[in-house]
Residue frames as qw, qx, qy, qz and C-alpha x, y, z in Angstrom:
[[0.956, 0.212, -0.015, -0.203, -48.67, 28.14, 7.23],
 [0.598, 0.571, -0.513, 0.231, -44.96, 27.89, 6.61],
 [0.221, -0.552, 0.637, -0.490, -44.34, 27.75, 10.33],
 [0.859, -0.113, 0.316, -0.386, -46.55, 24.65, 10.64],
 [0.931, 0.346, -0.107, 0.050, -44.40, 22.85, 8.07],
 [0.042, 0.793, -0.568, 0.216, -41.17, 23.72, 9.83],
 [0.689, 0.120, -0.703, 0.126, -39.08, 20.65, 10.76],
 [0.155, 0.127, -0.669, 0.716, -39.08, 21.97, 14.33],
 [0.542, -0.259, -0.065, -0.797, -42.88, 22.23, 14.57],
 [0.783, -0.142, -0.592, -0.130, -43.04, 18.56, 15.60],
 [0.495, -0.035, -0.622, 0.606, -41.31, 19.43, 18.89],
 [0.221, -0.419, 0.047, -0.880, -43.87, 22.04, 19.94],
 [0.056, -0.199, -0.857, 0.473, -45.45, 21.46, 23.34],
 [0.348, -0.340, -0.411, -0.771, -49.25, 21.66, 23.04],
 [0.271, -0.073, 0.655, -0.702, -51.59, 21.98, 25.99],
 [0.316, -0.240, -0.846, -0.355, -54.35, 19.37, 26.00],
 [0.478, -0.702, -0.526, -0.039, -55.86, 19.96, 29.45],
 [0.150, 0.630, -0.256, 0.717, -55.01, 23.34, 31.02],
 [0.694, -0.582, -0.399, 0.142, -54.26, 23.13, 34.74],
 [0.271, 0.560, -0.277, 0.732, -52.96, 26.08, 36.73],
 [0.607, -0.626, -0.434, 0.229, -52.39, 26.41, 40.45],
 [0.263, -0.863, 0.028, 0.430, -51.58, 30.08, 40.98],
 [0.174, 0.804, -0.455, -0.341, -48.32, 30.72, 39.13],
 [0.384, -0.264, 0.872, 0.150, -47.70, 27.00, 38.65],
 [0.667, 0.361, -0.305, -0.576, -48.61, 25.66, 35.20],
 [0.413, -0.197, 0.886, -0.071, -49.32, 21.94, 35.57],
 [0.694, 0.397, -0.086, -0.594, -51.18, 21.52, 32.28],
 [0.761, 0.017, 0.642, 0.095, -51.52, 18.10, 30.69],
 [0.258, 0.694, -0.388, -0.548, -49.67, 18.34, 27.36],
 [0.864, 0.387, -0.267, -0.180, -48.91, 16.16, 24.34],
 [0.301, 0.511, -0.746, 0.303, -45.60, 15.37, 26.06],
 [0.447, -0.226, 0.658, -0.562, -47.48, 14.24, 29.19],
 [0.865, 0.209, 0.072, -0.450, -49.80, 12.14, 27.04],
 [0.735, 0.453, -0.504, 0.003, -46.92, 10.29, 25.38],
 [0.018, 0.434, -0.782, 0.447, -45.26, 9.67, 28.75],
 [0.665, -0.045, 0.501, -0.552, -48.48, 8.13, 30.07],
 [0.865, 0.375, -0.155, -0.297, -48.83, 6.15, 26.83],
 [0.423, 0.534, -0.713, 0.166, -45.26, 4.89, 27.24],
 [0.289, -0.275, 0.765, -0.505, -45.99, 3.65, 30.76],
 [0.799, 0.166, 0.281, -0.505, -49.19, 1.96, 29.55],
 [0.777, 0.485, -0.366, -0.167, -47.48, 0.30, 26.57],
 [0.223, 0.481, -0.798, 0.287, -44.53, -0.93, 28.63],
 [0.483, -0.146, 0.668, -0.548, -46.87, -2.28, 31.32],
 [0.851, 0.291, 0.093, -0.427, -49.04, -4.01, 28.71],
 [0.598, 0.552, -0.580, -0.038, -45.97, -5.45, 26.98],
 [0.068, 0.371, -0.848, 0.372, -44.63, -7.00, 30.19],
 [0.564, -0.013, 0.579, -0.589, -47.97, -8.08, 31.70],
 [0.844, 0.360, -0.003, -0.397, -49.37, -9.62, 28.52],
 [0.507, 0.555, -0.660, -0.006, -46.00, -11.14, 27.65],
 [0.121, 0.247, -0.885, 0.375, -45.78, -12.96, 30.99],
 [0.654, -0.140, 0.177, -0.722, -49.49, -13.54, 31.61],
 [0.980, 0.041, 0.056, -0.189, -49.33, -17.10, 30.33],
 [0.063, -0.715, 0.693, 0.060, -45.75, -17.98, 31.10],
 [0.980, 0.143, -0.026, -0.138, -44.83, -21.25, 29.43],
 [0.753, -0.395, 0.405, 0.337, -41.80, -23.51, 29.57],
 [0.493, 0.206, 0.503, 0.679, -41.43, -22.99, 25.83],
 [0.039, 0.594, 0.228, -0.770, -41.97, -19.23, 25.51],
 [0.493, 0.709, 0.476, 0.166, -43.97, -17.66, 22.72],
 [0.451, 0.556, 0.104, 0.690, -43.01, -14.53, 20.83],
 [0.226, -0.832, -0.007, -0.507, -44.20, -11.95, 23.38],
 [0.805, -0.589, 0.049, 0.053, -42.89, -13.92, 26.36],
 [0.819, 0.100, 0.056, 0.563, -39.51, -14.28, 24.66],
 [0.260, 0.665, 0.018, 0.700, -39.23, -10.53, 24.09],
 [0.495, -0.796, 0.021, -0.347, -40.25, -9.76, 27.68],
 [0.892, -0.388, 0.078, 0.217, -37.75, -12.29, 29.05],
 [0.698, 0.335, 0.047, 0.632, -34.99, -11.05, 26.75],
 [0.022, -0.813, 0.021, -0.581, -35.56, -7.50, 27.98],
 [0.708, -0.686, 0.087, -0.145, -35.32, -8.67, 31.58],
 [0.909, -0.143, 0.117, 0.373, -32.20, -10.80, 31.01],
 [0.526, 0.601, 0.032, 0.601, -30.51, -8.11, 28.93],
 [0.168, -0.823, 0.148, -0.522, -30.74, -5.49, 31.68],
 [0.841, -0.528, 0.113, -0.035, -29.99, -8.03, 34.44],
 [0.871, 0.085, 0.075, 0.478, -26.75, -9.02, 32.68],
 [0.303, 0.717, -0.026, 0.627, -25.88, -5.39, 31.97],
 [0.453, -0.801, 0.133, -0.368, -26.31, -4.50, 35.64],
 [0.920, -0.342, 0.127, 0.145, -24.31, -7.53, 36.77],
 [0.771, 0.315, 0.053, 0.551, -21.43, -6.80, 34.36],
 [0.202, 0.698, -0.055, 0.685, -21.17, -3.10, 35.25],
 [0.408, -0.677, 0.231, -0.568, -22.07, -3.03, 38.96],
 [0.234, 0.204, -0.913, 0.264, -21.77, -6.60, 40.20],
 [0.360, -0.409, -0.838, 0.024, -23.95, -8.41, 42.70],
 [0.140, -0.370, -0.448, 0.802, -24.32, -5.24, 44.80],
 [0.201, 0.094, -0.260, -0.940, -26.37, -3.69, 42.04],
 [0.152, -0.293, -0.922, -0.200, -29.13, -6.30, 42.26],
 [0.014, -0.581, -0.638, 0.505, -31.39, -4.24, 44.61],
 [0.127, 0.566, -0.056, -0.813, -31.42, -1.45, 42.02],
 [0.218, 0.104, 0.845, 0.477, -32.53, -3.66, 39.12],
 [0.189, 0.708, 0.676, -0.076, -36.18, -2.47, 39.15],
 [0.024, 0.857, 0.024, -0.514, -35.10, 1.15, 38.76],
 [0.170, -0.438, 0.641, 0.607, -32.52, 0.42, 36.04],
 [0.248, 0.291, 0.879, 0.284, -35.00, -1.76, 34.15],
 [0.154, 0.813, 0.501, -0.255, -37.65, 0.96, 34.40],
 [0.055, -0.745, 0.239, 0.621, -35.25, 3.60, 33.07],
 [0.202, -0.186, 0.792, 0.545, -34.32, 1.44, 30.08],
 [0.201, 0.476, 0.841, 0.158, -37.88, 0.50, 29.14],
 [0.081, 0.840, 0.345, -0.410, -39.19, 4.04, 29.61],
 [0.036, -0.668, 0.380, 0.639, -36.51, 5.61, 27.42],
 [0.215, -0.051, 0.867, 0.446, -36.65, 2.83, 24.81],
 [0.180, 0.581, 0.789, 0.085, -40.41, 2.82, 24.35],
 [0.042, 0.836, 0.173, -0.519, -40.52, 6.63, 24.55],
 [0.093, -0.488, 0.565, 0.659, -38.05, 6.74, 21.67],
 [0.164, 0.144, 0.907, 0.360, -39.94, 4.10, 19.67],
 [0.161, 0.716, 0.653, -0.188, -43.37, 5.66, 20.19],
 [0.006, 0.752, -0.083, -0.654, -41.89, 8.91, 18.93],
 [0.146, -0.194, 0.754, 0.610, -41.30, 7.17, 15.60],
 [0.252, 0.548, 0.797, 0.009, -45.05, 6.71, 15.09],
 [0.144, 0.380, 0.341, 0.848, -46.34, 9.33, 12.61],
 [0.292, -0.648, -0.207, -0.672, -48.05, 12.34, 14.23],
 [0.720, -0.547, -0.374, 0.206, -46.94, 11.27, 17.72],
 [0.075, -0.933, 0.232, -0.266, -44.56, 13.19, 19.97],
 [0.788, 0.123, -0.439, 0.414, -41.02, 12.35, 21.09],
 [0.444, -0.889, -0.040, -0.110, -40.69, 13.55, 24.68],
 [0.794, -0.356, 0.148, 0.470, -37.05, 12.44, 24.80],
 [0.509, 0.485, 0.205, 0.681, -36.29, 15.15, 22.24],
 [0.187, -0.888, -0.059, -0.415, -36.84, 17.80, 24.94],
 [0.407, 0.383, -0.582, 0.590, -33.92, 18.71, 27.16],
 [0.427, -0.438, 0.333, -0.717, -36.21, 19.49, 30.10],
 [0.944, -0.133, -0.063, -0.296, -37.39, 15.86, 30.12],
 [0.851, 0.226, -0.372, 0.294, -34.00, 14.22, 29.67],
 [0.184, 0.501, -0.479, 0.696, -32.33, 16.58, 32.14],
 [0.644, -0.434, 0.212, -0.593, -35.00, 15.88, 34.76],
 [0.987, -0.047, -0.147, -0.049, -34.40, 12.13, 34.41],
 [0.664, 0.376, -0.395, 0.512, -30.63, 12.65, 34.51],
 [0.125, -0.575, 0.376, -0.716, -30.91, 14.92, 37.56],
 [0.841, -0.356, 0.087, -0.397, -32.99, 12.33, 39.44],
 [0.945, 0.110, -0.229, 0.207, -30.37, 9.67, 38.64],
 [0.399, 0.528, -0.382, 0.645, -27.52, 11.99, 39.65],
 [0.397, -0.548, 0.326, -0.660, -29.11, 12.92, 42.97],
 [0.943, -0.205, -0.037, -0.260, -30.08, 9.29, 43.61],
 [0.875, 0.180, -0.301, 0.334, -26.62, 7.80, 43.05],
 [0.181, 0.557, -0.398, 0.706, -25.00, 10.60, 45.04],
 [0.629, -0.484, 0.216, -0.569, -27.36, 9.92, 47.95],
 [0.988, -0.059, -0.144, -0.019, -26.55, 6.20, 47.72],
 [0.646, 0.402, -0.379, 0.528, -22.81, 6.95, 47.77],
 [0.107, -0.554, 0.390, -0.728, -23.06, 9.23, 50.81],
 [0.816, -0.361, 0.082, -0.444, -25.36, 6.81, 52.64],
 [0.977, 0.026, -0.176, 0.121, -22.93, 3.93, 52.10],
 [0.712, 0.235, -0.239, 0.618, -19.56, 5.64, 52.47],
 [0.382, -0.819, -0.253, 0.345, -20.30, 8.71, 54.57],
 [0.030, -0.926, 0.208, 0.315, -17.58, 11.35, 54.42],
 [0.554, -0.267, 0.664, 0.425, -15.30, 8.84, 52.68],
 [0.575, 0.667, 0.469, 0.070, -17.38, 9.58, 49.57],
 [0.146, 0.970, -0.103, -0.166, -15.40, 12.78, 49.07],
 [0.493, -0.474, 0.624, 0.378, -12.26, 10.73, 48.49],
 [0.679, 0.492, 0.525, 0.146, -13.79, 10.06, 45.08],
 [0.311, 0.950, 0.024, 0.034, -12.53, 13.47, 44.00],
 [0.101, -0.795, 0.597, 0.040, -8.95, 12.57, 44.86],
 [0.910, 0.232, -0.329, -0.103, -7.85, 9.44, 42.95],
 [0.809, -0.530, 0.218, 0.132, -5.64, 7.09, 45.01],
 [0.808, -0.004, 0.247, 0.535, -1.92, 7.24, 44.42],
 [0.331, 0.793, 0.140, 0.492, -1.95, 10.85, 43.22],
 [0.465, 0.002, -0.357, 0.810, 0.63, 13.12, 44.92],
 [0.148, -0.740, -0.514, 0.409, -0.85, 15.67, 47.31],
 [0.169, -0.399, 0.192, 0.881, 0.80, 18.45, 45.32],
 [0.043, -0.165, -0.706, -0.687, -1.63, 17.67, 42.49],
 [0.028, -0.528, -0.797, 0.291, -4.68, 17.98, 44.75],
 [0.107, 0.586, 0.172, -0.785, -5.34, 21.72, 44.12],
 [0.245, 0.319, -0.557, -0.726, -5.49, 20.99, 40.39],
 [0.192, -0.078, -0.951, -0.231, -7.13, 17.56, 40.36],
 [0.057, 0.400, 0.781, -0.477, -9.91, 18.09, 42.91],
 [0.329, 0.506, 0.093, -0.792, -11.61, 20.99, 41.04],
 [0.334, 0.275, -0.700, -0.567, -11.36, 19.04, 37.78],
 [0.145, -0.146, -0.978, 0.042, -12.90, 15.94, 39.39],
 [0.169, 0.456, 0.587, -0.647, -15.70, 17.99, 40.97],
 [0.373, 0.463, -0.207, -0.777, -16.53, 19.72, 37.67],
 [0.286, 0.152, -0.873, -0.364, -16.45, 16.34, 35.89],
 [0.024, -0.269, -0.921, 0.281, -18.78, 14.84, 38.48],
 [0.237, 0.520, 0.392, -0.721, -21.24, 17.75, 38.40],
 [0.329, 0.405, -0.436, -0.733, -21.35, 17.65, 34.59],
 [0.155, 0.030, 0.984, 0.078, -22.70, 14.10, 34.58],
 [0.367, 0.570, 0.658, -0.328, -26.39, 15.01, 34.41],
 [0.293, 0.728, -0.162, -0.598, -25.63, 17.48, 31.62],
 [0.106, 0.398, -0.816, -0.406, -23.76, 14.99, 29.45],
 [0.227, 0.182, 0.952, -0.092, -26.29, 12.25, 30.18],
 [0.364, 0.654, 0.503, -0.432, -29.27, 14.40, 29.22],
 [0.250, 0.710, -0.285, -0.594, -27.76, 16.23, 26.24],
 [0.105, -0.247, 0.898, 0.347, -26.61, 13.01, 24.56],
 [0.257, 0.404, 0.877, -0.049, -30.15, 11.57, 24.46],
 [0.245, 0.778, 0.307, -0.491, -31.88, 14.86, 23.68],
 [0.088, 0.659, -0.436, -0.607, -29.49, 15.86, 20.88],
 [0.137, -0.095, 0.923, 0.346, -29.61, 12.51, 19.09],
 [0.245, 0.537, 0.800, -0.102, -33.41, 12.32, 19.12],
 [0.179, 0.807, 0.136, -0.546, -33.81, 15.97, 18.10],
 [0.016, 0.550, -0.590, -0.591, -31.32, 15.73, 15.23],
 [0.191, 0.059, 0.946, 0.255, -32.70, 12.45, 13.89],
 [0.249, 0.647, 0.696, -0.187, -36.34, 13.54, 13.85],
 [0.136, 0.789, -0.059, -0.597, -35.46, 16.91, 12.33],
 [0.055, -0.377, 0.753, 0.537, -33.54, 15.21, 9.52],
 [0.236, 0.317, 0.914, 0.089, -36.46, 12.85, 8.87],
 [0.226, 0.774, 0.442, -0.392, -38.85, 15.79, 8.64],
 [0.044, 0.684, -0.348, -0.639, -36.59, 17.68, 6.23],
 [0.045, -0.184, 0.865, 0.464, -36.24, 14.78, 3.80],
 [0.233, 0.483, 0.837, -0.110, -39.93, 13.90, 4.09],
 [0.214, 0.768, 0.163, -0.581, -40.70, 17.45, 2.92],
 [0.024, 0.470, -0.629, -0.619, -38.67, 16.85, -0.22],
 [0.265, 0.190, 0.934, 0.147, -40.85, 13.87, -1.18],
 [0.271, 0.741, 0.569, -0.230, -43.96, 16.03, -1.65],
 [0.088, 0.831, -0.111, -0.538, -42.25, 19.07, -3.13],
 [0.096, -0.431, 0.739, 0.508, -40.34, 17.03, -5.76],
 [0.769, 0.287, -0.031, -0.570, -43.39, 15.09, -6.95],
 [0.970, 0.219, -0.090, -0.054, -42.44, 12.17, -9.21],
 [0.527, 0.567, -0.490, 0.401, -38.79, 12.91, -8.52],
 [0.454, -0.634, 0.386, -0.494, -39.36, 12.33, -4.82],
 [0.962, -0.032, -0.267, -0.044, -38.46, 8.63, -5.07],
 [0.580, 0.363, -0.487, 0.543, -34.83, 9.24, -4.04],
 [0.154, -0.425, 0.463, -0.762, -35.66, 11.17, -0.86],
 [0.841, -0.244, -0.032, -0.481, -38.41, 8.63, -0.13],
 [0.892, 0.098, -0.403, 0.180, -35.86, 5.80, -0.23],
 [0.309, 0.397, -0.499, 0.706, -33.58, 7.86, 1.98],
 [0.499, -0.414, 0.230, -0.725, -36.40, 8.43, 4.48],
 [0.946, -0.133, -0.212, -0.206, -37.09, 4.68, 4.61],
 [0.738, 0.204, -0.453, 0.456, -33.40, 3.96, 5.28],
 [0.043, 0.439, -0.386, 0.810, -33.19, 6.81, 7.80],
 [0.719, -0.397, 0.005, -0.570, -36.28, 5.52, 9.60],
 [0.939, -0.065, -0.323, 0.098, -34.60, 2.15, 10.03],
 [0.496, 0.314, -0.421, 0.691, -31.49, 3.89, 11.31],
 [0.288, -0.493, 0.208, -0.794, -33.57, 5.96, 13.75],
 [0.884, -0.327, -0.163, -0.293, -35.12, 2.80, 15.17],
 [0.822, 0.068, -0.371, 0.427, -31.63, 1.43, 15.79],
 [0.192, 0.417, -0.308, 0.833, -30.58, 4.75, 17.35],
 [0.601, -0.524, -0.043, -0.601, -33.70, 4.66, 19.57],
 [0.937, -0.267, -0.217, 0.061, -32.43, 1.40, 21.05],
 [0.669, 0.235, -0.290, 0.643, -28.79, 2.52, 21.20],
 [0.051, -0.551, 0.191, -0.811, -29.64, 5.75, 23.03],
 [0.776, -0.500, -0.048, -0.382, -31.76, 3.86, 25.56],
 [0.924, -0.057, -0.235, 0.295, -28.84, 1.45, 26.02],
 [0.440, 0.396, -0.263, 0.762, -26.27, 4.26, 26.41],
 [0.360, -0.611, 0.093, -0.699, -28.49, 6.13, 28.88],
 [0.894, -0.393, -0.090, -0.197, -28.91, 2.94, 30.90],
 [0.863, 0.056, -0.250, 0.435, -25.31, 1.80, 30.88],
 [0.212, 0.514, -0.260, 0.790, -24.12, 5.25, 31.98],
 [0.613, -0.572, 0.052, -0.543, -26.63, 5.08, 34.82],
 [0.962, -0.200, -0.163, 0.087, -25.16, 1.70, 35.77],
 [0.645, 0.308, -0.270, 0.645, -21.62, 3.11, 35.66],
 [0.143, -0.602, 0.206, -0.758, -22.61, 6.02, 37.89],
 [0.830, -0.454, -0.021, -0.324, -24.23, 3.54, 40.28],
 [0.906, 0.046, -0.251, 0.338, -21.04, 1.48, 40.24],
 [0.316, 0.478, -0.299, 0.763, -19.01, 4.55, 41.19],
 [0.478, -0.586, 0.107, -0.646, -21.46, 5.27, 44.01],
 [0.936, -0.315, -0.065, -0.144, -21.18, 1.75, 45.43],
 [0.910, -0.057, -0.026, 0.410, -17.47, 1.14, 44.94],
 [0.149, -0.905, 0.163, 0.362, -16.05, 4.68, 44.60],
 [0.214, 0.697, -0.609, -0.312, -12.70, 4.10, 42.85]]
């Protein structure tokens, strides 16, 4: 019983539909369900928001348009006009992470962005994608990225390994930042929520703290989606322009 009330119990992966192909476990889990729900909610938000597009936008249309303009401006400021073909992917990344974070705030739901395997998979796809773009555009000149211009050749044996390690660590830093923030925030919420029940009438103070922390977590949900997206844009900028 105590294990079920652990602050970490909310991160447990639960199998909903078992699916196995030999040694491969492809079961449909609560994490899978929330990912599908995120795609459905984002699609509904954009489709319903723009279904009756008007010259004077309503509330839903305004939010859909603001989301579009926000990411379009972010991509333009960080990558420039060359980043325009990649807008659909960048916009998808932002909306998926944002709504995944927000849906995880719903009681008894599941936050798939609090699992490193999910965030690392997304980061790895982005890393491989931008690297492929860089090689496709620049060919072998891409490897000059690991030797900053103007640096003396004598520094090459020291700088090149550092630059390579820094480059290869990108998916790790990108994934850990999102995973750690969501994990820590939800764990803290669960801990203080437990105090409300155990303290009885004296649980008002932790209840007020949980309300304030919930508001902060909603802000963090947006900030982490923004940080994940802007770093993706910066990596794309490096791929397109190198130094």
